[in-house]
Every structure is written in structure tokens, then in C-alpha cells.
DOMAR-26886 format. One record per atom (N, C-alpha, C, CB): residue in three letters; atom name; x, y, z. Coordinates in nm, 4 decimals, always signed. Glycine has a CB too. Layout:
REM DOMAR-26886
<site residu="ALA" atome="CA" X="X" Y="Y" Z="Z"/>
...
REM end
This chain:
REM DOMAR-26886
<site residu="UNK" atome="N" X="-19.3318" Y="-5.7313" Z="+14.7176"/>
<site residu="UNK" atome="CA" X="-19.2999" Y="-5.6906" Z="+14.8519"/>
<site residu="UNK" atome="C" X="-19.2364" Y="-5.5520" Z="+14.8531"/>
<site residu="UNK" atome="CB" X="-19.2080" Y="-5.7918" Z="+14.9168"/>
<site residu="UNK" atome="N" X="-19.1569" Y="-5.5227" Z="+14.7532"/>
<site residu="UNK" atome="CA" X="-19.0931" Y="-5.3912" Z="+14.7461"/>
<site residu="UNK" atome="C" X="-19.1969" Y="-5.2807" Z="+14.7292"/>
<site residu="UNK" atome="CB" X="-18.9923" Y="-5.3869" Z="+14.6304"/>
<site residu="UNK" atome="N" X="-19.3057" Y="-5.3106" Z="+14.6592"/>
<site residu="UNK" atome="CA" X="-19.4122" Y="-5.2124" Z="+14.6414"/>
<site residu="UNK" atome="C" X="-19.4788" Y="-5.1784" Z="+14.7743"/>
<site residu="UNK" atome="CB" X="-19.5162" Y="-5.2644" Z="+14.5423"/>
<site residu="UNK" atome="N" X="-19.5002" Y="-5.2766" Z="+14.8582"/>
<site residu="UNK" atome="CA" X="-19.5623" Y="-5.2543" Z="+14.9886"/>
<site residu="UNK" atome="C" X="-19.4717" Y="-5.1683" Z="+15.0767"/>
<site residu="UNK" atome="CB" X="-19.5927" Y="-5.3888" Z="+15.0578"/>
<site residu="UNK" atome="N" X="-19.3440" Y="-5.1960" Z="+15.0771"/>
<site residu="UNK" atome="CA" X="-19.2493" Y="-5.1173" Z="+15.1569"/>
<site residu="UNK" atome="C" X="-19.2422" Y="-4.9743" Z="+15.1055"/>
<site residu="UNK" atome="CB" X="-19.1092" Y="-5.1816" Z="+15.1544"/>
<site residu="UNK" atome="N" X="-19.2405" Y="-4.9573" Z="+14.9749"/>
<site residu="UNK" atome="CA" X="-19.2349" Y="-4.8237" Z="+14.9162"/>
<site residu="UNK" atome="C" X="-19.3597" Y="-4.7435" Z="+14.9491"/>
<site residu="UNK" atome="CB" X="-19.2172" Y="-4.8327" Z="+14.7653"/>
<site residu="UNK" atome="N" X="-19.4748" Y="-4.8072" Z="+14.9413"/>
<site residu="UNK" atome="CA" X="-19.5996" Y="-4.7386" Z="+14.9731"/>
<site residu="UNK" atome="C" X="-19.6011" Y="-4.6976" Z="+15.1201"/>
<site residu="UNK" atome="CB" X="-19.7207" Y="-4.8284" Z="+14.9410"/>
<site residu="UNK" atome="N" X="-19.5521" Y="-4.7837" Z="+15.2080"/>
<site residu="UNK" atome="CA" X="-19.5467" Y="-4.7503" Z="+15.3510"/>
<site residu="UNK" atome="C" X="-19.4556" Y="-4.6309" Z="+15.3763"/>
<site residu="UNK" atome="CB" X="-19.4983" Y="-4.8710" Z="+15.4324"/>
<site residu="UNK" atome="N" X="-19.3430" Y="-4.6265" Z="+15.3082"/>
<site residu="UNK" atome="CA" X="-19.2518" Y="-4.5134" Z="+15.3249"/>
<site residu="UNK" atome="C" X="-19.3121" Y="-4.3839" Z="+15.2710"/>
<site residu="UNK" atome="CB" X="-19.1191" Y="-4.5421" Z="+15.2549"/>
<site residu="UNK" atome="N" X="-19.3804" Y="-4.3918" Z="+15.1572"/>
<site residu="UNK" atome="CA" X="-19.4457" Y="-4.2727" Z="+15.1023"/>
<site residu="UNK" atome="C" X="-19.5579" Y="-4.2242" Z="+15.1939"/>
<site residu="UNK" atome="CB" X="-19.5011" Y="-4.3020" Z="+14.9622"/>
<site residu="UNK" atome="N" X="-19.6315" Y="-4.3178" Z="+15.2516"/>
<site residu="UNK" atome="CA" X="-19.7384" Y="-4.2801" Z="+15.3433"/>
<site residu="UNK" atome="C" X="-19.6815" Y="-4.2052" Z="+15.4635"/>
<site residu="UNK" atome="CB" X="-19.8163" Y="-4.4046" Z="+15.3896"/>
<site residu="UNK" atome="N" X="-19.5730" Y="-4.2561" Z="+15.5204"/>
<site residu="UNK" atome="CA" X="-19.5124" Y="-4.1889" Z="+15.6355"/>
<site residu="UNK" atome="C" X="-19.4561" Y="-4.0520" Z="+15.5976"/>
<site residu="UNK" atome="CB" X="-19.4018" Y="-4.2758" Z="+15.6949"/>
<site residu="UNK" atome="N" X="-19.3991" Y="-4.0414" Z="+15.4782"/>
<site residu="UNK" atome="CA" X="-19.3425" Y="-3.9140" Z="+15.4333"/>
<site residu="UNK" atome="C" X="-19.4503" Y="-3.8069" Z="+15.4236"/>
<site residu="UNK" atome="CB" X="-19.2731" Y="-3.9310" Z="+15.2977"/>
<site residu="UNK" atome="N" X="-19.5603" Y="-3.8400" Z="+15.3573"/>
<site residu="UNK" atome="CA" X="-19.6654" Y="-3.7409" Z="+15.3392"/>
<site residu="UNK" atome="C" X="-19.7407" Y="-3.7127" Z="+15.4685"/>
<site residu="UNK" atome="CB" X="-19.7620" Y="-3.7871" Z="+15.2328"/>
<site residu="UNK" atome="N" X="-19.7489" Y="-3.8094" Z="+15.5580"/>
<site residu="UNK" atome="CA" X="-19.8149" Y="-3.7869" Z="+15.6855"/>
<site residu="UNK" atome="C" X="-19.7323" Y="-3.6921" Z="+15.7718"/>
<site residu="UNK" atome="CB" X="-19.8379" Y="-3.9199" Z="+15.7587"/>
<site residu="UNK" atome="N" X="-19.6023" Y="-3.7042" Z="+15.7677"/>
<site residu="UNK" atome="CA" X="-19.5145" Y="-3.6144" Z="+15.8443"/>
<site residu="UNK" atome="C" X="-19.5134" Y="-3.4739" Z="+15.7871"/>
<site residu="UNK" atome="CB" X="-19.3725" Y="-3.6691" Z="+15.8472"/>
<site residu="UNK" atome="N" X="-19.5371" Y="-3.4605" Z="+15.6567"/>
<site residu="UNK" atome="CA" X="-19.5439" Y="-3.3285" Z="+15.5942"/>
<site residu="UNK" atome="C" X="-19.6774" Y="-3.2598" Z="+15.6199"/>
<site residu="UNK" atome="CB" X="-19.5204" Y="-3.3403" Z="+15.4450"/>
<site residu="UNK" atome="N" X="-19.7749" Y="-3.3328" Z="+15.6710"/>
<site residu="UNK" atome="CA" X="-19.9046" Y="-3.2740" Z="+15.6990"/>
<site residu="UNK" atome="C" X="-20.0064" Y="-3.2941" Z="+15.5889"/>
<site residu="UNK" atome="CB" X="-19.8888" Y="-3.1300" Z="+15.7244"/>
<site residu="UNK" atome="N" X="-19.9727" Y="-3.3697" Z="+15.4860"/>
<site residu="UNK" atome="CA" X="-20.0658" Y="-3.3996" Z="+15.3772"/>
<site residu="UNK" atome="C" X="-20.1447" Y="-3.5254" Z="+15.4119"/>
<site residu="UNK" atome="CB" X="-19.9903" Y="-3.4175" Z="+15.2422"/>
<site residu="UNK" atome="N" X="-20.2454" Y="-3.5079" Z="+15.4970"/>
<site residu="UNK" atome="CA" X="-20.3188" Y="-3.6231" Z="+15.5481"/>
<site residu="UNK" atome="C" X="-20.4018" Y="-3.6928" Z="+15.4414"/>
<site residu="UNK" atome="CB" X="-20.4081" Y="-3.5805" Z="+15.6608"/>
<site residu="UNK" atome="N" X="-20.4558" Y="-3.6182" Z="+15.3451"/>
<site residu="UNK" atome="CA" X="-20.5371" Y="-3.6812" Z="+15.2392"/>
<site residu="UNK" atome="C" X="-20.4510" Y="-3.7711" Z="+15.1511"/>
<site residu="UNK" atome="CB" X="-20.6068" Y="-3.5735" Z="+15.1525"/>
<site residu="UNK" atome="N" X="-20.3328" Y="-3.7261" Z="+15.1175"/>
<site residu="UNK" atome="CA" X="-20.2419" Y="-3.8075" Z="+15.0364"/>
<site residu="UNK" atome="C" X="-20.1969" Y="-3.9301" Z="+15.1147"/>
<site residu="UNK" atome="CB" X="-20.1196" Y="-3.7248" Z="+14.9915"/>
<site residu="UNK" atome="N" X="-20.1676" Y="-3.9107" Z="+15.2429"/>
<site residu="UNK" atome="CA" X="-20.1261" Y="-4.0227" Z="+15.3279"/>
<site residu="UNK" atome="C" X="-20.2384" Y="-4.1250" Z="+15.3422"/>
<site residu="UNK" atome="CB" X="-20.0832" Y="-3.9719" Z="+15.4665"/>
<site residu="UNK" atome="N" X="-20.3624" Y="-4.0782" Z="+15.3522"/>
<site residu="UNK" atome="CA" X="-20.4756" Y="-4.1706" Z="+15.3627"/>
<site residu="UNK" atome="C" X="-20.4924" Y="-4.2513" Z="+15.2345"/>
<site residu="UNK" atome="CB" X="-20.6047" Y="-4.0938" Z="+15.3937"/>
<site residu="UNK" atome="N" X="-20.4677" Y="-4.1901" Z="+15.1205"/>
<site residu="UNK" atome="CA" X="-20.4734" Y="-4.2634" Z="+14.9943"/>
<site residu="UNK" atome="C" X="-20.3678" Y="-4.3719" Z="+14.9870"/>
<site residu="UNK" atome="CB" X="-20.4571" Y="-4.1685" Z="+14.8780"/>
<site residu="UNK" atome="N" X="-20.2469" Y="-4.3394" Z="+15.0301"/>
<site residu="UNK" atome="CA" X="-20.1413" Y="-4.4398" Z="+15.0328"/>
<site residu="UNK" atome="C" X="-20.1715" Y="-4.5490" Z="+15.1347"/>
<site residu="UNK" atome="CB" X="-20.0071" Y="-4.3746" Z="+15.0640"/>
<site residu="UNK" atome="N" X="-20.2357" Y="-4.5136" Z="+15.2466"/>
<site residu="UNK" atome="CA" X="-20.2718" Y="-4.6135" Z="+15.3471"/>
<site residu="UNK" atome="C" X="-20.3751" Y="-4.7112" Z="+15.2919"/>
<site residu="UNK" atome="CB" X="-20.3258" Y="-4.5453" Z="+15.4737"/>
<site residu="UNK" atome="N" X="-20.4722" Y="-4.6601" Z="+15.2185"/>
<site residu="UNK" atome="CA" X="-20.5724" Y="-4.7471" Z="+15.1567"/>
<site residu="UNK" atome="C" X="-20.5076" Y="-4.8396" Z="+15.0542"/>
<site residu="UNK" atome="CB" X="-20.6829" Y="-4.6633" Z="+15.0901"/>
<site residu="UNK" atome="N" X="-20.4179" Y="-4.7841" Z="+14.9732"/>
<site residu="UNK" atome="CA" X="-20.3465" Y="-4.8647" Z="+14.8745"/>
<site residu="UNK" atome="C" X="-20.2599" Y="-4.9712" Z="+14.9428"/>
<site residu="UNK" atome="CB" X="-20.2593" Y="-4.7746" Z="+14.7851"/>
<site residu="UNK" atome="N" X="-20.1986" Y="-4.9325" Z="+15.0544"/>
<site residu="UNK" atome="CA" X="-20.1159" Y="-5.0268" Z="+15.1301"/>
<site residu="UNK" atome="C" X="-20.1990" Y="-5.1414" Z="+15.1862"/>
<site residu="UNK" atome="CB" X="-20.0436" Y="-4.9547" Z="+15.2437"/>
<site residu="UNK" atome="N" X="-20.3170" Y="-5.1100" Z="+15.2367"/>
<site residu="UNK" atome="CA" X="-20.4039" Y="-5.2152" Z="+15.2903"/>
<site residu="UNK" atome="C" X="-20.4463" Y="-5.3119" Z="+15.1795"/>
<site residu="UNK" atome="CB" X="-20.5285" Y="-5.1533" Z="+15.3576"/>
<site residu="UNK" atome="N" X="-20.4793" Y="-5.2597" Z="+15.0631"/>
<site residu="UNK" atome="CA" X="-20.5181" Y="-5.3455" Z="+14.9516"/>
<site residu="UNK" atome="C" X="-20.4055" Y="-5.4351" Z="+14.9044"/>
<site residu="UNK" atome="CB" X="-20.5665" Y="-5.2618" Z="+14.8372"/>
<site residu="UNK" atome="N" X="-20.2884" Y="-5.3791" Z="+14.8904"/>
<site residu="UNK" atome="CA" X="-20.1740" Y="-5.4588" Z="+14.8469"/>
<site residu="UNK" atome="C" X="-20.1366" Y="-5.5645" Z="+14.9506"/>
<site residu="UNK" atome="CB" X="-20.0543" Y="-5.3684" Z="+14.8191"/>
<site residu="UNK" atome="N" X="-20.1492" Y="-5.5308" Z="+15.0789"/>
<site residu="UNK" atome="CA" X="-20.1191" Y="-5.6280" Z="+15.1837"/>
<site residu="UNK" atome="C" X="-20.2163" Y="-5.7450" Z="+15.1796"/>
<site residu="UNK" atome="CB" X="-20.1231" Y="-5.5613" Z="+15.3212"/>
<site residu="UNK" atome="N" X="-20.3439" Y="-5.7160" Z="+15.1545"/>
<site residu="UNK" atome="CA" X="-20.4416" Y="-5.8242" Z="+15.1420"/>
<site residu="UNK" atome="C" X="-20.4112" Y="-5.9134" Z="+15.0216"/>
<site residu="UNK" atome="CB" X="-20.5829" Y="-5.7667" Z="+15.1300"/>
<site residu="UNK" atome="N" X="-20.3679" Y="-5.8521" Z="+14.9127"/>
<site residu="UNK" atome="CA" X="-20.3339" Y="-5.9320" Z="+14.7946"/>
<site residu="UNK" atome="C" X="-20.2150" Y="-6.0235" Z="+14.8223"/>
<site residu="UNK" atome="CB" X="-20.3031" Y="-5.8407" Z="+14.6751"/>
<site residu="UNK" atome="N" X="-20.1144" Y="-5.9709" Z="+14.8916"/>
<site residu="UNK" atome="CA" X="-19.9979" Y="-6.0534" Z="+14.9228"/>
<site residu="UNK" atome="C" X="-20.0312" Y="-6.1625" Z="+15.0237"/>
<site residu="UNK" atome="CB" X="-19.8850" Y="-5.9666" Z="+14.9760"/>
<site residu="UNK" atome="N" X="-20.1157" Y="-6.1315" Z="+15.1211"/>
<site residu="UNK" atome="CA" X="-20.1517" Y="-6.2315" Z="+15.2214"/>
<site residu="UNK" atome="C" X="-20.2333" Y="-6.3445" Z="+15.1597"/>
<site residu="UNK" atome="CB" X="-20.2300" Y="-6.1666" Z="+15.3357"/>
<site residu="UNK" atome="N" X="-20.3124" Y="-6.3146" Z="+15.0599"/>
<site residu="UNK" atome="CA" X="-20.3930" Y="-6.4175" Z="+14.9955"/>
<site residu="UNK" atome="C" X="-20.3112" Y="-6.5166" Z="+14.9165"/>
<site residu="UNK" atome="CB" X="-20.4932" Y="-6.3545" Z="+14.9060"/>
<site residu="UNK" atome="N" X="-20.1933" Y="-6.4775" Z="+14.8742"/>
<site residu="UNK" atome="CA" X="-20.1078" Y="-6.5686" Z="+14.7977"/>
<site residu="UNK" atome="C" X="-20.0560" Y="-6.6847" Z="+14.8816"/>
<site residu="UNK" atome="CB" X="-19.9910" Y="-6.4928" Z="+14.7392"/>
<site residu="UNK" atome="N" X="-20.0513" Y="-6.6665" Z="+15.0132"/>
<site residu="UNK" atome="CA" X="-20.0001" Y="-6.7716" Z="+15.1002"/>
<site residu="UNK" atome="C" X="-20.0982" Y="-6.8874" Z="+15.1136"/>
<site residu="UNK" atome="CB" X="-19.9684" Y="-6.7150" Z="+15.2370"/>
<site residu="UNK" atome="N" X="-20.2267" Y="-6.8583" Z="+15.0978"/>
<site residu="UNK" atome="CA" X="-20.3284" Y="-6.9637" Z="+15.1083"/>
<site residu="UNK" atome="C" X="-20.3425" Y="-7.0332" Z="+14.9727"/>
<site residu="UNK" atome="CB" X="-20.4661" Y="-6.9048" Z="+15.1551"/>
<site residu="UNK" atome="N" X="-20.4220" Y="-7.1351" Z="+14.9701"/>
<site residu="UNK" atome="CA" X="-20.4460" Y="-7.2047" Z="+14.8444"/>
<site residu="UNK" atome="C" X="-20.5376" Y="-7.1226" Z="+14.7530"/>
<site residu="UNK" atome="CB" X="-20.5073" Y="-7.3429" Z="+14.8710"/>
<site residu="UNK" atome="N" X="-20.5674" Y="-7.1767" Z="+14.6378"/>
<site residu="UNK" atome="CA" X="-20.6465" Y="-7.1038" Z="+14.5401"/>
<site residu="UNK" atome="C" X="-20.7879" Y="-7.0760" Z="+14.5900"/>
<site residu="UNK" atome="CB" X="-20.6519" Y="-7.1811" Z="+14.4103"/>
<site residu="UNK" atome="N" X="-20.8511" Y="-7.1747" Z="+14.6480"/>
<site residu="UNK" atome="CA" X="-20.9888" Y="-7.1570" Z="+14.6968"/>
<site residu="UNK" atome="C" X="-20.9946" Y="-7.0654" Z="+14.8192"/>
<site residu="UNK" atome="CB" X="-21.0505" Y="-7.2930" Z="+14.7311"/>
<site residu="UNK" atome="N" X="-20.8971" Y="-7.0748" Z="+14.9061"/>
<site residu="UNK" atome="CA" X="-20.8986" Y="-6.9965" Z="+15.0299"/>
<site residu="UNK" atome="C" X="-20.8583" Y="-6.8510" Z="+15.0083"/>
<site residu="UNK" atome="CB" X="-20.8063" Y="-7.0596" Z="+15.1314"/>
<site residu="UNK" atome="N" X="-20.7927" Y="-6.8205" Z="+14.8984"/>
<site residu="UNK" atome="CA" X="-20.7438" Y="-6.6851" Z="+14.8772"/>
<site residu="UNK" atome="C" X="-20.8438" Y="-6.5936" Z="+14.8081"/>
<site residu="UNK" atome="CB" X="-20.6187" Y="-6.6898" Z="+14.7976"/>
<site residu="UNK" atome="N" X="-20.9575" Y="-6.6457" Z="+14.7658"/>
<site residu="UNK" atome="CA" X="-21.0552" Y="-6.5638" Z="+14.6930"/>
<site residu="UNK" atome="C" X="-21.1079" Y="-6.4476" Z="+14.7771"/>
<site residu="UNK" atome="CB" X="-21.1717" Y="-6.6503" Z="+14.6471"/>
<site residu="UNK" atome="N" X="-21.1495" Y="-6.4660" Z="+14.9030"/>
<site residu="UNK" atome="CA" X="-21.2008" Y="-6.3506" Z="+14.9789"/>
<site residu="UNK" atome="C" X="-21.0975" Y="-6.2406" Z="+15.0006"/>
<site residu="UNK" atome="CB" X="-21.2517" Y="-6.3967" Z="+15.1126"/>
<site residu="UNK" atome="N" X="-20.9748" Y="-6.2763" Z="+15.0316"/>
<site residu="UNK" atome="CA" X="-20.8738" Y="-6.1722" Z="+15.0512"/>
<site residu="UNK" atome="C" X="-20.8377" Y="-6.1052" Z="+14.9201"/>
<site residu="UNK" atome="CB" X="-20.7488" Y="-6.2305" Z="+15.1156"/>
<site residu="UNK" atome="N" X="-20.8423" Y="-6.1786" Z="+14.8115"/>
<site residu="UNK" atome="CA" X="-20.8144" Y="-6.1195" Z="+14.6805"/>
<site residu="UNK" atome="C" X="-20.9216" Y="-6.0170" Z="+14.6436"/>
<site residu="UNK" atome="CB" X="-20.8062" Y="-6.2292" Z="+14.5723"/>
<site residu="UNK" atome="N" X="-21.0470" Y="-6.0519" Z="+14.6665"/>
<site residu="UNK" atome="CA" X="-21.1567" Y="-5.9596" Z="+14.6358"/>
<site residu="UNK" atome="C" X="-21.1479" Y="-5.8357" Z="+14.7246"/>
<site residu="UNK" atome="CB" X="-21.2937" Y="-6.0293" Z="+14.6544"/>
<site residu="UNK" atome="N" X="-21.1176" Y="-5.8536" Z="+14.8521"/>
<site residu="UNK" atome="CA" X="-21.1009" Y="-5.7398" Z="+14.9414"/>
<site residu="UNK" atome="C" X="-20.9846" Y="-5.6512" Z="+14.9015"/>
<site residu="UNK" atome="CB" X="-21.0818" Y="-5.7874" Z="+15.0822"/>
<site residu="UNK" atome="N" X="-20.8745" Y="-5.7125" Z="+14.8617"/>
<site residu="UNK" atome="CA" X="-20.7582" Y="-5.6352" Z="+14.8175"/>
<site residu="UNK" atome="C" X="-20.7847" Y="-5.5574" Z="+14.6903"/>
<site residu="UNK" atome="CB" X="-20.6407" Y="-5.7264" Z="+14.7966"/>
<site residu="UNK" atome="N" X="-20.8533" Y="-5.6198" Z="+14.5957"/>
<site residu="UNK" atome="CA" X="-20.8857" Y="-5.5504" Z="+14.4712"/>
<site residu="UNK" atome="C" X="-20.9822" Y="-5.4360" Z="+14.4971"/>
<site residu="UNK" atome="CB" X="-20.9452" Y="-5.6477" Z="+14.3691"/>
<site residu="UNK" atome="N" X="-21.0762" Y="-5.4541" Z="+14.5892"/>
<site residu="UNK" atome="CA" X="-21.1700" Y="-5.3470" Z="+14.6223"/>
<site residu="UNK" atome="C" X="-21.0970" Y="-5.2272" Z="+14.6823"/>
<site residu="UNK" atome="CB" X="-21.2770" Y="-5.3977" Z="+14.7196"/>
<site residu="UNK" atome="N" X="-21.0070" Y="-5.2509" Z="+14.7757"/>
<site residu="UNK" atome="CA" X="-20.9307" Y="-5.1409" Z="+14.8342"/>
<site residu="UNK" atome="C" X="-20.8344" Y="-5.0800" Z="+14.7339"/>
<site residu="UNK" atome="CB" X="-20.8545" Y="-5.1888" Z="+14.9563"/>
<site residu="UNK" atome="N" X="-20.7755" Y="-5.1618" Z="+14.6504"/>
<site residu="UNK" atome="CA" X="-20.6802" Y="-5.1135" Z="+14.5509"/>
<site residu="UNK" atome="C" X="-20.7497" Y="-5.0245" Z="+14.4485"/>
<site residu="UNK" atome="CB" X="-20.6113" Y="-5.2316" Z="+14.4806"/>
<site residu="UNK" atome="N" X="-20.8710" Y="-5.0618" Z="+14.4089"/>
<site residu="UNK" atome="CA" X="-20.9440" Y="-4.9847" Z="+14.3087"/>
<site residu="UNK" atome="C" X="-20.9923" Y="-4.8507" Z="+14.3631"/>
<site residu="UNK" atome="CB" X="-21.0620" Y="-5.0647" Z="+14.2578"/>
<site residu="UNK" atome="N" X="-21.0165" Y="-4.8432" Z="+14.4917"/>
<site residu="UNK" atome="CA" X="-21.0641" Y="-4.7189" Z="+14.5524"/>
<site residu="UNK" atome="C" X="-20.9543" Y="-4.6164" Z="+14.5670"/>
<site residu="UNK" atome="CB" X="-21.1249" Y="-4.7465" Z="+14.6871"/>
<site residu="UNK" atome="N" X="-20.8292" Y="-4.6564" Z="+14.5723"/>
<site residu="UNK" atome="CA" X="-20.7221" Y="-4.5614" Z="+14.5962"/>
<site residu="UNK" atome="C" X="-20.6697" Y="-4.4997" Z="+14.4709"/>
<site residu="UNK" atome="CB" X="-20.6117" Y="-4.6263" Z="+14.6679"/>
REM end
């Protein structure tokens, strides 16, 4: 959870500085990590789609 909060703060910092490409990278990473955390709440079988989506976004950033 601390990683998600840190990524959100870094995204806002770079977006306010005008570094939109860096902020977009952090936003993509944030979306992937959020999907990974949300998948943990479901059971093992139900969390597979969100896990795959999170890993896909995480790998792209």
C-alpha cells in the first residue's frame, strides 16, 4: 500500500513540474499496482484477470 501512495505522490509532483511523460509513466505504474492490490481481495480463481491486467500495465511502465 505504501508503494501505491508513493507512486501517486511522485506522479503529482512530476505533473505539477510539467514533466507529463514522467507523470504518465507513474500513472501507468499506479494503475497496474492498484489492479494487483485489488485482485488480492478476491479469491484465487477470481483474482486471475486483475492480476494479468496489473502485470501487463506494470511491465509496460
